[in-house]
N, CA, C and O atoms as a DFTB+ gen file, in Angstrom:
300 C
 N C O
     1  1     100.132     124.043      96.936
     2  2     100.294     123.468      95.617
     3  2      99.418     122.217      95.509
     4  3      99.404     121.391      96.422
     5  1      98.702     122.078      94.421
     6  2      97.852     120.895      94.264
     7  2      98.667     119.706      93.744
     8  3      99.814     119.864      93.326
     9  1      98.077     118.552      93.775
    10  2      98.770     117.315      93.428
    11  2      99.244     117.318      91.978
    12  3     100.375     116.918      91.700
    13  1      98.408     117.758      91.061
    14  2      98.794     117.765      89.646
    15  2     100.007     118.664      89.406
    16  3     100.924     118.294      88.673
    17  1     100.009     119.837      90.022
    18  2     101.125     120.761      89.868
    19  2     102.396     120.153      90.442
    20  3     103.470     120.280      89.854
    21  1     102.278     119.504      91.569
    22  2     103.431     118.856      92.204
    23  2     103.972     117.733      91.322
    24  3     105.186     117.595      91.169
    25  1     103.092     116.941      90.750
    26  2     103.514     115.849      89.878
    27  2     104.252     116.371      88.654
    28  3     105.264     115.806      88.239
    29  1     103.744     117.440      88.088
    30  2     104.393     118.025      86.909
    31  2     105.778     118.562      87.269
    32  3     106.739     118.364      86.526
    33  1     105.872     119.237      88.402
    34  2     107.162     119.783      88.848
    35  2     108.169     118.655      89.080
    36  3     109.333     118.771      88.696
    37  1     107.725     117.576      89.702
    38  2     108.619     116.432      89.943
    39  2     109.025     115.759      88.632
    40  3     110.184     115.383      88.457
    41  1     108.075     115.611      87.720
    42  2     108.380     114.995      86.431
    43  2     109.436     115.805      85.683
    44  3     110.346     115.232      85.083
    45  1     109.322     117.126      85.715
    46  2     110.313     117.986      85.071
    47  2     111.691     117.775      85.682
    48  3     112.691     117.662      84.972
    49  1     111.727     117.724      87.022
    50  2     113.022     117.530      87.697
    51  2     113.623     116.174      87.348
    52  3     114.833     116.065      87.149
    53  1     112.794     115.147      87.272
    54  2     113.284     113.810      86.924
    55  2     113.841     113.811      85.498
    56  3     114.908     113.254      85.241
    57  1     113.119     114.432      84.589
    58  2     113.571     114.469      83.203
    59  2     114.855     115.275      83.024
    60  3     115.646     114.990      82.124
    61  1     115.066     116.272      83.869
    62  2     116.251     117.129      83.754
    63  2     117.496     116.545      84.414
    64  3     118.614     116.930      84.070
    65  1     117.318     115.631      85.347
    66  2     118.483     115.130      86.081
    67  2     119.268     114.106      85.267
    68  3     118.715     113.329      84.489
    69  1     120.560     114.141      85.478
    70  2     121.448     113.140      84.884
    71  2     122.069     112.282      85.987
    72  3     122.902     111.416      85.721
    73  1     121.653     112.537      87.227
    74  2     122.209     111.846      88.383
    75  2     121.541     110.476      88.534
    76  3     120.387     110.373      88.951
    77  1     122.282     109.443      88.192
    78  2     121.736     108.090      88.229
    79  2     121.350     107.666      89.652
    80  3     120.384     106.928      89.847
    81  1     122.111     108.137      90.637
    82  2     121.813     107.795      92.032
    83  2     120.443     108.332      92.443
    84  3     119.691     107.654      93.144
    85  1     120.125     109.535      92.011
    86  2     118.819     110.126      92.324
    87  2     117.710     109.308      91.666
    88  3     116.683     109.036      92.286
    89  1     117.916     108.926      90.433
    90  2     116.909     108.132      89.726
    91  2     116.697     106.775      90.403
    92  3     115.567     106.297      90.503
    93  1     117.787     106.158      90.865
    94  2     117.662     104.878      91.569
    95  2     116.917     105.044      92.888
    96  3     116.129     104.182      93.276
    97  1     117.169     106.152      93.575
    98  2     116.451     106.407      94.829
    99  2     114.960     106.584      94.587
   100  3     114.134     106.077      95.345
   101  1     114.624     107.301      93.533
   102  2     113.212     107.488      93.197
   103  2     112.570     106.143      92.854
   104  3     111.449     105.855      93.273
   105  1     113.288     105.332      92.096
   106  2     112.776     104.004      91.746
   107  2     112.555     103.163      93.000
   108  3     111.547     102.465      93.106
   109  1     113.482     103.224      93.941
   110  2     113.341     102.473      95.193
   111  2     112.108     102.906      95.968
   112  3     111.416     102.073      96.553
   113  1     111.829     104.206      95.976
   114  2     110.637     104.703      96.669
   115  2     109.388     104.085      96.061
   116  3     108.518     103.590      96.777
   117  1     109.304     104.115      94.741
   118  2     108.133     103.526      94.087
   119  2     108.063     102.018      94.302
   120  3     106.986     101.481      94.561
   121  1     109.184     101.338      94.200
   122  2     109.205      99.889      94.396
   123  2     108.820      99.506      95.816
   124  3     108.096      98.532      96.022
   125  1     109.289     100.254      96.783
   126  2     108.995      99.911      98.177
   127  2     107.529     100.157      98.512
   128  3     106.978      99.492      99.389
   129  1     106.894     101.095      97.833
   130  2     105.473     101.360      98.060
   131  2     104.592     100.264      97.476
   132  3     103.454     100.085      97.909
   133  1     105.101      99.545      96.517
   134  2     104.326      98.490      95.877
   135  2     104.396      97.175      96.647
   136  3     103.590      96.272      96.423
   137  1     105.355      97.077      97.548
   138  2     105.638      95.820      98.204
   139  2     105.257      95.893      99.681
   140  3     105.555      96.881     100.351
   141  1     104.615      94.875     100.177
   142  2     104.289      94.791     101.589
   143  2     105.373      93.958     102.260
   144  3     105.456      92.749     102.046
   145  1     106.203      94.609     103.073
   146  2     107.327      93.912     103.697
   147  2     106.870      92.736     104.547
   148  3     107.611      91.767     104.716
   149  1     105.663      92.811     105.080
   150  2     105.158      91.765     105.978
   151  2     105.166      90.403     105.288
   152  3     105.489      89.391     105.910
   153  1     104.815      90.378     104.020
   154  2     104.746      89.094     103.317
   155  2     106.125      88.480     103.118
   156  3     106.237      87.274     102.897
   157  1     107.179      89.296     103.193
   158  2     108.540      88.791     103.013
   159  2     109.163      88.289     104.319
   160  3     110.216      87.652     104.299
   161  1     108.521      88.570     105.443
   162  2     109.090      88.158     106.726
   163  2     108.885      86.670     106.966
   164  3     107.851      86.113     106.600
   165  1     109.882      86.022     107.586
   166  2     109.706      84.607     107.951
   167  2     108.613      84.472     109.020
   168  3     108.351      85.409     109.774
   169  1     107.993      83.313     109.072
   170  2     106.899      83.076     110.020
   171  2     107.326      83.295     111.467
   172  3     106.549      83.830     112.259
   173  1     108.555      82.889     111.834
   174  2     108.974      83.057     113.226
   175  2     109.132      84.540     113.594
   176  3     108.942      84.913     114.752
   177  1     109.474      85.370     112.629
   178  2     109.577      86.809     112.884
   179  2     108.177      87.398     113.045
   180  3     107.944      88.206     113.944
   181  1     107.252      87.000     112.182
   182  2     105.869      87.468     112.297
   183  2     105.289      87.075     113.650
   184  3     104.601      87.869     114.291
   185  1     105.571      85.843     114.083
   186  2     105.056      85.369     115.376
   187  2     105.622      86.213     116.512
   188  3     104.897      86.546     117.450
   189  1     106.893      86.561     116.446
   190  2     107.510      87.390     117.478
   191  2     106.909      88.784     117.530
   192  3     106.692      89.335     118.609
   193  1     106.645      89.343     116.376
   194  2     106.030      90.672     116.319
   195  2     104.621      90.623     116.902
   196  3     104.233      91.489     117.685
   197  1     103.871      89.614     116.518
   198  2     102.508      89.470     117.051
   199  2     102.521      89.264     118.563
   200  3     101.671      89.798     119.277
   201  1     103.486      88.491     119.044
   202  2     103.617      88.279     120.489
   203  2     103.899      89.616     121.189
   204  3     103.329      89.902     122.242
   205  1     104.775      90.421     120.602
   206  2     105.088      91.731     121.164
   207  2     103.896      92.669     121.154
   208  3     103.683      93.419     122.107
   209  1     103.124      92.633     120.090
   210  2     101.915      93.466     120.014
   211  2     100.921      93.076     121.102
   212  3     100.317      93.933     121.748
   213  1     100.765      91.774     121.291
   214  2      99.835      91.289     122.310
   215  2     100.291      91.724     123.698
   216  3      99.486      92.187     124.506
   217  1     101.592      91.573     123.969
   218  2     102.125      91.986     125.260
   219  2     101.928      93.486     125.479
   220  3     101.590      93.914     126.583
   221  1     102.136      94.273     124.446
   222  2     101.947      95.720     124.559
   223  2     100.486      96.045     124.846
   224  3     100.186      96.905     125.674
   225  1      99.578      95.355     124.158
   226  2      98.149      95.588     124.373
   227  2      97.732      95.227     125.798
   228  3      96.806      95.818     126.353
   229  1      98.426      94.250     126.381
   230  2      98.130      93.828     127.751
   231  2      98.866      94.662     128.788
   232  3      98.723      94.432     129.989
   233  1      99.656      95.632     128.328
   234  2     100.381      96.502     129.248
   235  2     101.647      95.889     129.807
   236  3     102.204      96.398     130.779
   237  1     102.105      94.815     129.215
   238  2     103.318      94.134     129.678
   239  2     104.537      94.772     129.010
   240  3     105.189      94.157     128.167
   241  1     104.830      96.005     129.396
   242  2     105.927      96.756     128.803
   243  2     106.948      97.136     129.860
   244  3     106.614      97.272     131.037
   245  1     108.181      97.305     129.441
   246  2     109.232      97.803     130.324
   247  2     109.626      99.184     129.817
   248  3     109.969      99.334     128.645
   249  1     109.582     100.191     130.680
   250  2     109.940     101.543     130.240
   251  2     111.372     101.596     129.696
   252  3     112.257     100.875     130.157
   253  1     111.568     102.446     128.731
   254  2     112.851     102.587     128.051
   255  2     113.987     102.854     129.036
   256  3     115.049     102.241     128.928
   257  1     113.779     103.760     129.996
   258  2     114.858     104.100     130.922
   259  2     115.284     102.902     131.772
   260  3     116.459     102.784     132.119
   261  1     114.345     102.010     132.112
   262  2     114.704     100.808     132.869
   263  2     115.564      99.859     132.025
   264  3     116.536      99.284     132.516
   265  1     115.201      99.712     130.790
   266  2     115.968      98.853     129.884
   267  2     117.371      99.418     129.711
   268  3     118.351      98.674     129.745
   269  1     117.470     100.728     129.528
   270  2     118.772     101.359     129.327
   271  2     119.664     101.210     130.555
   272  3     120.868     100.997     130.416
   273  1     119.097     101.318     131.751
   274  2     119.872     101.136     132.978
   275  2     120.427      99.703     133.040
   276  3     121.590      99.488     133.380
   277  1     119.587      98.756     132.713
   278  2     119.950      97.355     132.802
   279  2     121.061      96.996     131.813
   280  3     121.972      96.239     132.146
   281  1     120.981      97.542     130.596
   282  2     121.920      97.139     129.550
   283  2     122.998      98.176     129.230
   284  3     123.747      98.011     128.268
   285  1     123.080      99.225     130.017
   286  2     124.065     100.299     129.781
   287  2     125.490      99.765     129.760
   288  3     126.328     100.247     128.999
   289  1     125.761      98.769     130.599
   290  2     127.130      98.239     130.676
   291  2     127.559      97.540     129.384
   292  3     128.752      97.348     129.147
   293  1     126.604      97.167     128.566
   294  2     126.934      96.474     127.306
   295  2     127.087      97.430     126.130
   296  3     127.559      97.046     125.059
   297  1     126.687      98.665     126.341
   298  2     126.725      99.640     125.231
   299  2     128.033     100.368     125.178
   300  3     128.231     101.219     124.310
């Protein structure tokens, strides 16, 4: 199916629905695509993410199974 056909099919479904929850979900999808979550993050969170990216790039990672063994008693 091409994009135009898909858009028309979706538009028909939107126009036919009376389910407000579905319409709100569709609106959220469009709204979330317009917004870059990164700009909403506090600076200290951005710094932590960047620090983690750098550590990953340097190979400073702990395998998942090791982490799970260490913290299993808390779960």
